[in-house]
N, C-alpha and C positions, 0 to 999 in steps of 0.2 A: 585378284581381275576385278576390272574397272564396275563401277557401282551406280554411275550416272551415267546421263546421256552424253554429256560433254566427254566424258572419260572413255567412252566406247566409241565415239567420234574419233578422239584422237589416236586411239588402237588403229582401228580400221584405216585411217587416212594414212599414218606410218607404214602399213603394210599393202598398201594400194596397188605398190608394183610388182609383188610378189606373185610368181606362179604357186597355184593353186590348183591341185586334184582333188575330185570328188572323195569323199569318203569312204573306206574302203567297203564298209558293210553294202553301200549304196553298189558299187561296181561289183561286188562279189555275188550278190543276190539281185541284180537286174533281171534276170530272166524269169524270178517267181513273181516279178509284181505286175499287177492286175493291169491294164490300159484304164484311160479316163484321168479326171481331173486330181490335181496332185497339191499339198499344201505344204510348203517348208516353213516351220516354226522355227523364230530366231535364226533366219536365213545367214547373217552373216554378209558377206561380199559376194555371196553366189555361186560357190562353187557347185554345189548339189543341185542348186534350182537350174543353173546352165543347163547341169547332165541331163535333168530330167527333160530340158524343154528340147533340147538336142535329139533326145529320143521319144519325142513326140508327145509328150504329155502337155498337156494344158498345166500352168502353175501358177499358183498363187504363194508369194514370197512375203513374210511379215519379218519385220524387224523394228527395235526400236531407233536403231543409229540411223540419222540420216545420211550420214557420210557413208556408211556401208551400201545402203540403197543405191546412192547416187554411183558408186563404183561398179555395182552390180549392173545399174541402169548402163553405164558407158560399155562394161563388157557385152553385154548381150546386144547391144548395137552395133559393138564392132564385128559380132558374129552373126549379123543379120536375124538376128533374133526380135520377133515383135515384142516390145515393152508398153505397159500402160501401166500409169501411176493411180491408183485409187485414194480415196481420202476419208480413213477411218476403217475399223473393221464391221461399223455398222452397216457400210456400202458394200461388205463383201459379200460376193454370192459365186458358187463354184465356177471356176474357169471352162467356158465353153470351146475357147478358139486357141489355136496353139500361140504359144508364146508366153510371158510371164508377166502377171499383174503384181505390181509392187505394193506393198500396204507400210505404212509407217505407224506402228501402235506399240502401245507398252502391253504386254500380254499378260500382266499381274491384273489388268482389268479387262482384257478380250472376252468376247464371247465366239465360239467358234459355231460356223453353221452345222447345224442337227443334220446326219446323214449325206454331208455336203463332198465326200472325198474317197477315192479309189486306193489314194495313197497319202500317208503321212509320214512326214519325216522331222524328226527332231535330234539334232546333233550337237554336242556339245552345250548342251543349255538344258537346266533341271528346275523346274517348277514343279511340283506336285502338285498343287491345286488342279493344273492343268490336266490331271489325269483323266479323271471323269469326262471331263469335255473332250479329249481325244477319243477316247471310245466311242462318244455319241456322235461325233464330227465323222468318223469313217463309216461309209457305205458297207452293206452287207457283203461279204466278199473281200474288203478292202484289206491294205495290208498296212502296218505300223512299221517303220524303221526307226529306233531309237537307240542313242551313242552316246554316252557321257561319262565322265570321270566317276571313280569311286573313292572312299577313303583312302584306297591304297595309294592314290596319290601322293600322301603326306610324307610318303616315306621317299620321295623324289623331290631334287632341287628345284624344280620348275612347275607351274601349271598353278589349277587354283587353290589356295589354302583353306578356305572357310570350308568347314564341317558340313555347313548347312547346305552348301551348294553340291555336294559330294555323295554318291549313293553306298550305302551299308552294303556289306556283301551279300549276294543272293537279292536284294530289295528289287530290283529290276525285274528279275524274273517274276516276284509276286506282285508286281505294280498294277497288271492290265489283269486281273481273272477272268474278264469277261470274253478275253480275246484267246487264240488258241496258237501256242506258242510252235513256230516253224523253226527258230534257228534261236541259240544263246550261248555268249560265251564270257568270261572275264578273263583278262590279261592282265600282266602285273609284269611287263617287261619295259622298262624306260619309263612306263607310265601306268596309271592302274585305269583301266577302261572297260566298260561292262557292255554290251552290244546283245539288243532283242530284236526280232522280227517276229511279228505277231498277226495272225489274220483274225478278222472278224466273222464268225459264222454266217452262213448263209441262213435266211429267215430272222436274224437278229436285227431289231431295229428299234430306236427310241421315237420315232414319228412317222407318219405315212409319208411316201414319196411317191410322186407319180411323175413320169418322163413324158 
């Protein structure tokens, strides 16, 4: 797995012309998602951000790779989806208009807006230090969709190899105790993947919010 911004840029540039469907957990559980602002963490080339925007969600899409965001921007523009660039996480506020706000940022240093989003998506990215922030960033009634590799992936020849970037068995189920699990599964068929959908309880809040 790439470990630097330059390596990620090269990876995304090589894959720029590939057709990419949104992740299965998003299309499977789409009817359960609340309306309102969405946050796509480590959005890559934007397959999921574009799906969310096409289905009427204002989306904030964050990634470290400038190349990935450029590909996302071009794809969105070709689909007539409004796109706006935002410079830095410190300037991010929940999106209120339809379209996609693009943010280039190192998530290792990011601070997510508290109670900012009705939907948070994190796919094929594992940064355990973000878990608490993710819970705080969800609005009450909001939904988290999280899906990434488990250590079962080490039994297969492709995919990430660093155990630090792989989930332990059952880890994702336990990772967000503040949230109510709606859906959970772990698969070991050609790859090791864990998927979670979890909702923030109504009445749960880390900060006062005014509409």
